[in-house]
C-alpha angles and dihedrals in degrees: 000000000000119000121217121218119208122209111222120208113229114231110227114216116208112250117239111246099178115100117221111254121232117235115242115253120212114250113273097019123115118234112260120241121220112248115269096020099103122098125217131201088255090055090053092048089052089051090055089051091050091052091048094050093044092052091047090053093049098250093144128066120236093253090053097051096084092055093044091048093049091051091046091052092049090050092050092048091050092049090050089055098045103031113109117254117256115265115267091237090063091053094050092046090054092048093048094051112105118249121256117298 
């Protein structure tokens, strides 16, 4: 049996050349964010966990690991700078706990 191959013509869609225009903001008002687009410290910590789990499960190729690792290190350094300090009660509770028996 002979198989026939059909050549499909690719339809070329015209590329949009018009740039979206920004809406004018009144003087003194902050630009509004769309709901759900803000990131919290907890979101960034979760992102670090996702990267860690994905690398453990082999989701990245060997040639990608350097880039992923560099981004992970930058994220951890940023979180170390901006993360809130532990509460003083937690520090005193750890200091008051008796040493190992």
